[in-house]
N, C-alpha and C positions, 0 to 999 in steps of 0.2 A: 367589647368584642375583640377578637384576635387581630382584626385589621387596625386597631388602635394601639397595638403593641409597639413598644419603643425598641429600636434596633441600634446597636453600636457597631458600625462597620469599620473594621480595623485593618490597617496595612502597615507592615514593618519593612524597613530595609536594614540589613545586617552585614557584618563583616564576613559571614560565611553561613554554612548550613547547620552547624553543631554548637549549641550553647554549652554542651558537655565539654567540648574541647576548647572552650574559652571564647567563642565568637560572641559578639555583642551587637546591640541595636545601634544604628547610626541615624535613623529617622523613624518617626512614628506619626501616623495620621489617624484620627478617629472622626468619623462622620456620624452624627446623631440623626436618625430618621424616625418620624412618627407620622402615621396616616399617609405614608408614601411621599412625604415631603421632607426635605433636609431642613432641620431646625438650626443646627450649628455645627461647626467643625473645629477640631483642635489638631494642630500640626506643629512639629518642632524637630530640629536636628538634635541629636544626642551625641555627646562625646563618648566614644567607645573605650577610651583609655588605652588605645593601641592603634597602630597604623592600619589604614584601610588598604587591603590588597589591591594591586593594580587591576586585576580582572573585575573586581567589584566596582572600582572607579569607572572602568570602561562600561560595565553593565548599567550602573545607576547614574553616572555623571555626578556622583557625590565624591568630592575630593577631601583630602585631609584639611585643606584650607577652609572648606565649607563648615566643618565641625569644630574648627579651632577655637571659636568663641562660645561654643555650646557647653552646657553643663552635663555631668554624668546623669545616668537614669534616675538615681536616688533623688535628685532635685525635682523631678517631675512625677515621681512615683505616686504620691497621694492624689494629685490632680487626675492622673490617669485612672487610678483605682476608683475614685468617686464617679468619674464619667461612666464607667462600665457597670456600676451598680444598677439593679432593676431594669436591665436591658438585655436583650438576647445578643450574645456575642456573634458577630458575623465576619467572616473573612474568606478570601479565596484561597483554598487549601488551609482551612481553619486550624487543623492540628498543629501545623508549623507555627503560626503566629501565636496561638493560645499557649503552646508549650514554652515558647521563647519569653512571652510576657510573664508567665507564671514563674519562670526562673529569675527574671529580673526583679519581680515583686518580692520574691523570697530573699534575694540578695539585698534588697532595700529594707528588709525587716517588716514588710507589709503582709496582710493576710492573703491567702490564695483566693483566686476568683471562684465564685460559685455561680450556678445558674445554667441556662440553656446555651447551646452552641450550634450555629448553623453554618454549614460549609457550602458556599456558592458553587464550588466545583461539582459536588455531589448533586446539588439542586439543578444546576445547568445540564448535567448529563441526563437527568430525568425529563426536564421540561423541553430541552433542545437536543433530542437524541441523535439528530443528524448533523450537528455542528461539526465542522472540519477539525476543530481543535478546541480543547477546554482550557487553554492558557488564556489569561485575562486579556492580553492584547489581541489575540485572535478572535475571541468572543466579542470584544468591543468593536472590532472592525466589521464583523459579520452582522452585528445588531445595530450598527451605526451609533454606538455610544462614544461620546467624545473622550479621547485619551491622548492628551498632548504629549506626554512623555512617560512611556512605560518604565517600570522599575524605579519610580519615584513615589514615595509613600502617599503624598497628598493627592497626586493625580490617580494613582491606583485605587485609593480608598473611595474617591468620588465615582470612579468607573465601576467599582464593585457595588456601590450603593445603587447606581443606575441599573446594573445587571440584576440585582435583587428585585428591583421594581419591575424590570422587563419580564423576569420569571413569573412574578405575581400576575401581571397583565396577560401573559400567554396562558397561564394556568386557568384564568377565568374564561378563556375562549374554548377550553376543552369541554367535551360532553360530560354530563353528570355521571354517567356510567364509568367513564375513564377516571374521573376524580375519586369516585367511590373505590374502585379497584386499587388506585394508588394509595389512598388513605389506609386501606386494609393492610397494606404491606409496609407502610412507612415506619412502623414501630420497630422493624428489623434493620433499619438503616443506621448509619453511624452518627448522623447529626439530627438535630431536632427539627425535622421538616413536617412532622405530623400536625403541629398547630396551624401551619400555613395551609395545609391541605384541608383541615377541618374548617377553617375560616372560608376558604373558597367553596367548599361543599355547602356550607350554610347559606352563602350568597346565591349559589346555583339553585338550591331548593326553594329559596324565597322568591325566585323570579320565574317567568314563564317563557324563557328563551327556548326557541326551537333547537333541538339537538341537531348537529350537523352529522351527516353520515347515517348509518343505521346500526341497530343493536343486534349483535350476533348472540347465539345462545350463551348462557352463563354471563350475561351482562357485559359483553365485550363490545365496545364501540368501535366500529370500523368505518373509515371514511368511504363514502360512495364515489368511486372513480368517475370521471366524466364519461358521457356516452361515447361509444366508438364512432369516430367520424367516418362519413361516407366519402369515397373518392369522387372528385369532380374533375371534369375535363374543361379546360379554360382555352379561350381564344388568344390569350397573351402569347406572343411569339418570342423565341430566343433572340437577343440582340446580336445580330450577326456581324455588323460592321463595328469598326473602332469607335466611330462617332456615336452609335447607338449605345454601346457599352459605357462610354464615358458619360453620356447624358444620364443614363440610368443610375450609375453609381454616384455621380456628383450631386444628383438631386437628393439622394438619401443621405449622403455623407459629403457635405460641402468641402471638407478638408481632404477628400480623397485624392491621392497622387497616382497618376497613371504609371503602370508598370507593364511594358510591352509583353514581357514573358508571361505575365498573369493572363493577359488576353489571349495569347497564343495557346496557353494550356486550356483555357475555356473552350477554344475552337477545336482543339484536338479531341477533347472529351465529348463535345457535342456531336462531332462527326462520327466518332466511335460508337456512341449510343445510337445515333440515327441509322448508321450503316450496319449495326450489329457486328462490329469488328473488335479485335483485341488491340490494346495499346499499352506501351510502357513509357512512363514519364519520370525521368530523374529531375526533380524540382528542388533547387537549392533553397536554403533559408533566405527569405527576403523577397520572394516573388508573390507571396500570398496564395500558397497552394490550396488551403482549405476552401476559401471562397471560390477559387478557380474550379473546383470540382462540384461544389454545392450548387452553384448557379445553373450550369447546364443540366445537372441532375434534376433539379426542381422543374425546370421548363419541360424537359422530356417527359417526366412523370405526369405533369398536368396536361400535356397535349396528347399523350398516348394512353393514359389511364393504366399505366403499368409502373409499379413502384421500382425505385432504384435502391439497391442494397449498398451500404457503406460498412466496411469492416476495418477495424483498427486492432493493433496489438495491445497497447497499453490502456488501462482504465483512465489514466490522466487525459489522454486525447479524446476518449469517448465522452468524458465529462465536459471537456472543453467544447466539443461539438454540440452536445445537448444544451448546455447552459450559456454559451457565449456566442459561438459561430452561427447557430440557427437564428438567434435574435437579430444578428446582422443581416442574414438572408431575408427574413421577414421585413426588415426595415427597407432593404433594397427593392424587393419585389412588391411590397405593399399588400401582400396576401398572407393568409394563415398557411403555415406549412404543417401538414399532418405528418407527424413523426412517430414512429414506434421503436422502442428499444427492446430487443428480444435477447434474453440470455437463457442459459441452461436451466432446467427445472429446479435444480438444487439451489439456485440463487433466490428462489422465492419462498415465502413463509407458508408453512402448512398450518392454516388457521385452526383446523380441527384439532390437530395435535397440541397446539399452544393452549387452546381452550381447556383441554384435559389437564395440562400441567397446572393451570390456575386452580384446579380443585385441591391440590395438595399443598400443605403448609410446610413440609419438611424441605427447607432450602438453605443453602449457604448464603453468605452475604453477597458474593459475586452473582449468584443466581437471582437473589432478590432484586439487586440493582438492575440486572439485565432484563428481568421480567418487567420492572417499572418502566424501563426505557422502551421496551416493545409495546407495552400498553399505550403509552403516549404516542408513539410512532404510528400505531394502527389508526389513531384518530386523525392522522395528518397525511399519511402516504397515499399516493395515487397509483403506485406501481407494485407494492408488496415486495420490492427488491431488497433483500437483507443487506446488501452492500451499502445502502443508504445510511445504515446505523454505524455510529462510531463507538465501538466498545473496546474495553480493555481485554487482556488475555483471558481472564475468567469468563467474561461475557462472550468472547469468541467461542469458547467451549460450549456455552449454553446454546449459541446459535446453531451448532451442529445438531442439536436435539430437535429443532423446529424447522429444519430445512425440508422442503418438499422432495420426497424420494420416489414417489410413484403417483401416477395420475389415475384417478377414478372418477366416474360420473357422480356428481353430488348435487343436491338441491341448494346447498349453501354456496355462497360466493367464493370464487377461487381466483387468486391473482394471476396464476400461471395461465389458466384458460383465458382470462381477460387479455393478457399480453398477446397470446396467439391470435385471438379474434381481432385485436387492435392492429396487429401486423398485416392482416389481410386487407385492410382498408387504408393503409398509410401511403403517402407520397414517397417518403424516404424511410427505409428500414435500417436501423443501426444495430450492429452487433459486433462481437469481437472474433478474432481469428479462430479461437478455440471452439466457440459455438458453431461457427460456419463449418469447421472441419468435422464436428460431431455429426453433421448430416450424413457422413459416410457410413455411420453405423446405426443411425436412428431409423427405427422401423417406419415411421411416418415422416417424410421429409417436410420441413416447415417452410423452406425457402422456395415456394412455388410462385409462378407468375412474376418473376423478376425480370424487369426490362434491361437490367445491366448491373454489374458489380463494380464498385470502386474499392480497390484494396489498398488502403493507406498503410504506411509503414510496411510496405510490401517485402522488404528484405527480411523482416521478422516472420513472415509467413512460413518460412522453412523451419525456423526454430519452434514456432507454434505447432507445426506438423510433427516434429520430433517429440515435443512434450505431450502431444495428444495421445501418442502411443506408449507413453511412459508408464511403467508399473513400479510402484514403490513399496518396499518392505522397510518398516521402521521398528526397531527393537522396543523403543519407548511406547509406540502405538499399540503393539501387541500386549505389552505389560499393562498398559492402561486398560485394555479390553478385559484382561483377566481380572483386574482389580474391580471393575464394575460388577462382575458376577459374584465373586467372593465365595465363601464357604459357610458352613453351618456355624452360627454363633457370632459372626463378625459384623452383623448389622447391615451387610450389603444386600444386593438385590435377591440373590438366591435364598438368603436367610429370611427375608421378608416374604418371598414367594412360598417358602416352605411353611412358615407360620400361617399364612393365608390358606394354604392347602389343607393343613391340619384343622383349621377352624371351620372351613367349608366342607371338608371331607370329599372334595372333588378329585383328588389325586391319590392313588395308592402309595403308601409309605415305601414299598419296595422300589417303585419307579423313581421316587425322589432320591432314595439312597443310591440307586444305580446311576442316576444322572450325575450325582456328586462324585461318584467313583470315576465316571468317564471324564469329568472335568479335571480331577486330580491327575489322572493319567495323561491327559492332554497337556497340562501345565508342566508335568515332569518331562514328557517327551520334548516339549519345546525347549526347556532348559538344557537338555542333553544335546540337542542339535546345535543350539547356540554355543555351548561350551566347545564343541568341535570347531566351529567357525572362529570363535575368539582365539583359541589356541593357534590355529593356522595363521590368522591375521597378524597376531603378535610376532610369530616366528618370521613371517615375510618382512615385516617392518624392521625387525632386528637385523636380518641379513642384508637388507637394502641400506642400512645406516641412514635412514631418512630423518632429517632434523625437524621438519615442519610439524606443527601440532595437528593440523588437519591433513588427512591422508586419503588417497584413493587406491584401491587394489582391485584389479580386474578379476571377475569371477573365474575366468579360465586359469588363474594362478592358484586356485584352491582345488584340493582333492575333494569333490563333492560326493558324499555318501548318498547316492540316489535312493537306496533302500531305506536309509534312516529318514530321509526327507519324506518319502512316501508313507512311512509309518506315522509321521506327524499329520499328513493329510488324512489318513485313515482315522486317527484319534479325533481329529477335528470333526469329521463327518459323523462319527459315532456319537459325539456329544451333541451336535446339532440335531440329530435324529431324536435323541432322548428329550432334548429341550423342546422340540416341536410337538412331541407327544403330550407333554405337560400343557403346552399352549392350547392344543386341540381340546383337551379335557375341560379347560376353563371356558373355551369358546362355546362349548355345548350348553353351558349354563350362564352365558354372559349377562342375560337380562336379570339375574338374581344377585349380582355382585354390587357392592357399594361403589361410590365414586373413587374413593382411595384405592380400593381393590382393582378397579378398572384401570387406574393409572399404573399400578404395579404390573398388570397384565400387558399394557401397552409398552412399558419399559422393557419387559422380557422379550416381547416381539421385536422391538427396535434393536436390542443388542444381539439377538439371533441373526437379524439381517446384517449387522456389522461383522459378525463372525463369518457369515457366508461370503462377504466381500473379501475378507482376509484369506479365506480358504481358496477362493478363485485366484487371487493374486499369487498365493503360494504355489498352487498347481502350475500356473503359467511360468513362474520363475524357475522352478526346479524340475518339474516333470515334463513340461512341454517346451523345452528349450529349442529355439529355432535358429537356423543359420543366418537369417536376416536381422537378428537382434544381437546386441552385445550388452553385457551387464557388469556392474562393478559395485564394490562396497565403498562407502564413504564413512569416515570415522574421525573422531578427535581423540588423540592419545591421552588427553587429560580426563576424558569421561567415557571409559570403556566399561561395560557394554552399552551404556545409555545412548551414546551418540551413533551407534551403528545403524546404517541404512543401506539397503541394496536397491540400486536403480537399474532400470532396463530401458534401452532406447533402440529404435530401428536404425539400421545402417542406411536404408534407402527410403526416401519420402517422395521422390519425384512421381512415382507411379500412383501414389495415393492422391497427390494433388491433381494429377491429370484425370484420375477417375472422378474426383469431386466436381471438376469443371467440364467434364466431357459433354454433358447435355447442355450446359450453359453456352459453351462455344458454338453449338449448333444453332441456337435461337436467340442469343442475346450478346451484349458486349461485356468485355472484361477490361478494366483499366487498372494496371498496376502502377502505383506511384510511391515515391520515397525520396528523401534527400540523398540517399546513397544506394544507387542501383548498379553502379559500374565501378570498376577499378582499372587503372591503366594497364594496357597489354592483355587484359582479360575482360573485355567489355560485357560478355554474356555469362559471367560467373554466376550471377544471381538468376538470370533469365533461364539458363539451362536447368538449374535445380528446380525452378518453378514449372518446368515443362512447357515453356513458351516457345512456339515454333520459331525457327531461325528467320523466317520471312517477316516477322513482326519487329519493326525497327524500335530502337530505344531513343526517344526524344529527350535530349539533354538541355534543360533550361536553366541557365545560370543567371543569377542576379547581376546587375551592372557592376562594373569594377568600383564605382563610387560607394557601393553598399559596404565594401570591405576596406574603405580607406582608413578606418580607425584601427586596423589590425596590423601587427608586426610579428614576424617569425624570427626567433633567434636560435641558432644551433651552436651549442657549446662544444668546441673542438678538442679541448684538452682533458675531457673526462677519462678515467681509466677504462681499460678493456676488462670486462668482468672475468674473462677467461685467463687474464694475465696476473690478476691479483686475487687475494683471498676475499671471501664474501664479506668478512668483517671490515677489511680495508675499503672495499667498494662502497659499503653502506656508510662508512665514515665520510668518504668523499661526497656521496650523494647528500648526506645530512648537511654537510658544510655548504654545498652549493645551494640547497633548498633554503637554508637560513639566510644566505646572502641575498637571494632573490626576494624572499618574503620581506626582509627589512627594507629593501630598495623600493618595493611597491607598497609598503606599509600594510601588508596583509591582503585580504580578499583574493586568495589564491586557491585553485584546485591543484592538487598534486596527484597525478594518475600513475598507478602501479599496475603491473600485471601479475604480481605475486603477493598474496596475503601475508606470507611469512616475511618477505622483504619490507612490506609496508609496516608491519608490526615492529620489526627490529629498528627500522629507521625512526619511527615515531618515538619509541622508547629511548633511543639514543638522544634524540633532540630534547626529550623531557628530562632525562638524567643530567644532561650537560647544561640545561636551562638556557640554551642558545636562543630560544624564543619564549623566555619566561613571562614576558608581558603580552603574549598573544594567546588567544583561545584556539586550541587545537582540537579538531574533531576528526576522528579516524574510524573508518569502516572496519568493523570487527574488533575494535579496541574500545571505542566510546559506545556506551549502551544506547540502543535505539535503532529504529528502522532507517532506511535510506532517506525517506522524506523527512523524518524527524531530524536527522543529521543536517540535512539541507536547510531546514527552517532555522535550526540553531546557528548554523554558519552565517545565515543572512542577518541575524540579529546583532552581530558584533562588527564594529568597524575594523578591528584588528583580529582577524580570524583566518584560519587555514583549514581546508578540508582535504584529507587524505583518502582516496578511494581506489577501488580496484575495478574489475570488469563492468559492474552495473552502473558505474558513474561515467563511463565513456560515452553513454548516450541516454536520451530520454530525461535529461535533467536541465532545467532552464533557470538561469539567474540573470535577469535582464539588467541593462544599464550599468551603473557603477558598482553593482553588487558583486561583480566578478572582474578583477583586474588582469589576472594572468592564469594560464593553464600550463602547468609544468609536466612534461612527459618524461618520466624517469626511465622507462624502457619502451622500445617499440612494441606495440601490442600483439606480439606473436603468442599463439597458444602454447602453454607449457607442454613439452613432449609427452608427459605422463597424464595430461588431461584426458579422461576416458574417451570422450566423443572424438577428439582429434586423433588420439592414438588408434582407435578402431578404424576411422576413415583412412588414416595414413597407411595402415597395414593393408587395407583393402586395395588402395590405389597402387601400392608397391607390388602387390600380388598380381595386378593387372598390367604391370610394366610401365606405370606412369610415374612421373616425378611428383612426389607428395609435397615438396616445398613450393614449386612454382604453380602447381594446380590447386593447392589447398592452403598451406601455411601463409604464403605471401598475400594472396588476394583477401583472405580473412583478416589479416593484420592491417592491410591498407584500408579496408572498410571501417574497422574500428578506429583507425587513425583519423579518417575523415569525420567520423562521428565525434571524436574527441575535440577536433577543431571546432565543430559545430556548437560546442558548449559555450564558446567564447563570444561569438558575434550573433546576437539574436535580433538586432534591428540596425537600421542604417546609422543610428546615432551612437551605437555602442563602439567602444574601443577596448583593446586589450592585447596582451603579448602572449604568443604561443611559443613556449620555450622547450627545446628538446635537449635532454642531457645524454641521450644514447648516441655515442660516437659512430655507431654503425650506419646511421643515416648519411654520414659524410664519407665514411671509409669503405663501405660495401657498395658493390655495383647496383644492388637492388634499391639502394637509398633513393635514387632518383624517382622510383615509382611512387614512393611515399610523398615526395615533394611535388610531383606532378599532379597528385590527387588534391592538392590544396588550391583554393582560388587564387587569382593573380594578386599576391600581396608581397610586400617587401620582405626578403629573406636575407639575414646577415649571419655569416659564419665567423665566430669570434671565440677567443679564449674566455674562460670564466671571468677573469679580471676585467677585460675589455667589454665583455657582454654586460656585466653589472653596471659599468660606467655608461654604456650606450642605453641600457634600460632605464637608468636613472635620469638621463637627459631627456629621453622620450617621455617618461612618466611625468616629469616636472613640467615639460613644455605643453603637454596635453591639458594640464590644469590651469594654464595661464590664460 
């Protein structure tokens, strides 16, 4: 049987990623597994006949000395070849290891490997579709698989073997219907997973295990979520005294350390909820803010039978609340906390639509893999929230096809309806700022009977309100839309629909021909309108002599041909009308079509809906331009027209926020909290934008000075003035200073910029001069990957530097020794041409206000405070906050930045003396 199959689990360490360019193996490990037990292992260093690069030594801890006495691959080739015979080749990212081995075997004069190959990356994606990452080290940590030292072949091979076994065990827990659906599609995958699925299916059919969950139509197994909990009122009372709080917390957490500010915050929130009052709390890192608002919220909800809403800005904090902080709350209270997480409808899966997609076999590889992941996930998920899935770019495109776009009563189970029902009976309701703001335009408000709102990351509520009203045009998105419809003979959707129409005789040929003509006219009109914009954009950029690759141009700078834009709207609506006529004719005879034909009809309806969305956006952007909005183009000069986007934002959001909370303020509490709610000399900068009344005080709770005893601030006083030197000379000085600092701290540095262009040029200069040749450099916008991927990569290396712009100034945590220093290259003022800042500045100036003191300075100070917040995340952390911008010392407003910092040591020194002082401090802290 398949379960007795022999597996050869292989891992290689190499001098680089390309055997074509001469990279060679430096270590190999092979673990032989049969009947899910390890029978034997083979591991050896291999001499690569070349020097091992420093970054590989850093990654693997394998040095030239380790391989000095090893033999070249040819000496081990026959042994390796024999081990791999009659076994399925298994590796994590199998294509890499398999290709490298084939090249080495060929070089040694041995035959090529034959037989099956299984990739545990692909398998893990299917079996564990919600894993945070599919890197071996991350999977091992998540699945509790021992991995002493990642990037060592022997440890990695053993971990991969255990991962393969874990996949097999998890596979056998899945319902039979799920395994059947997976097996059906497994033959379209890249590695030989089908035999594993067949073996699991054989075992499943030979047992009488009860299926978990229930079976949807078309044999789709869906986990039955738990029953919606009913709210209960408890007699347990809020611990009002210090003694009561201490007893409660120390009983649950014996190592709990009292923090007076945390208890103070609890009391402020308890009284606010009880008295139905509004409160603002600026709570610095280190006071335990999350538990400080969860505890009183829980007791209020239990005693009054009214749920408390908690809203955050980032998904990271939402996940932390759901999966970490609530467990602590239950531990402290000794009670079950009924929590509901409610997101927008589009976050949930449309099960009916997904079931219809399963009927069709015409899929790309990315779609097949995504479908397999969703099939497995449906047998496990209790929420139906698509964000639980971890999918690649192609998979993300597939998710757009199965999002729930409209709600309708149905006999079948629906996750969105379940989430709404669950929210009605929760003690604590969690959501994000965007979802909360959407209640402004939602026909049926979801957030009823709320006893109070806790708005965490409150300073970001303004940004969320701006983004909520944002309308986006994307050239690429429109072109993608056109490509989905297609023309006669190209095999796309219209071609398939036309063939079906001819076969069934449901649609007259003249209507089909007319619809295609309307589509051609629409595509032509779109290209003409875009050519006009492209020409004007290129002219504006030439005249402005702008050097940066990524540019913004205000819509007001262009001569918009409203008549031409209106023609595009007319062409769009004409095509939509014809397309809907065809759809209606098919619907009249829907019961007579096959499953495949039904899928084509559903796809046609879906893309008509997408065109309607684009039409509405176009009309709002170009026909219904309003004075309260501003719009701008964003583009990359290296990829025109593909990179062109048009964005639109409101100038004013305060009125919207006030309207959202008007009813809440009359009958419940609102607590605004964040680590940064104030700036020196403008305490109510955030409060005023949120529409908080002036009689609502801002409670500022700062952790004790001991919390920051590991922090130092250095101001470099002899950096050049950017206005007095050329940009090239300035970047040279910055690069030199950065490299001196990095070498002094031995890496583990964040370098924060305000300009992507300056970041890119600085990083390129450092790379070209090899000033940090033995360090790993990760740069936002230069190194491929998302913000979180860059952060994870940065944390893996001991000698590493991360260069970031705006999004790295906040919301990024690197605890402990993972971060040694934060280097501020420029004070974080918004660029004068940044569209939002430019529009707000012009508005303030027109009203007779000072845009610098009322907008630029407070925004910059807030970002500065957030930047410092990256450095100290616990009382045991230590680190240096280094400022290279001389304006903080030379300009009068510099003191406002410094007064925004907690009470820490601040030294003003030349670069040479600063590096010496930094080195002394760094060395002393490690003694």
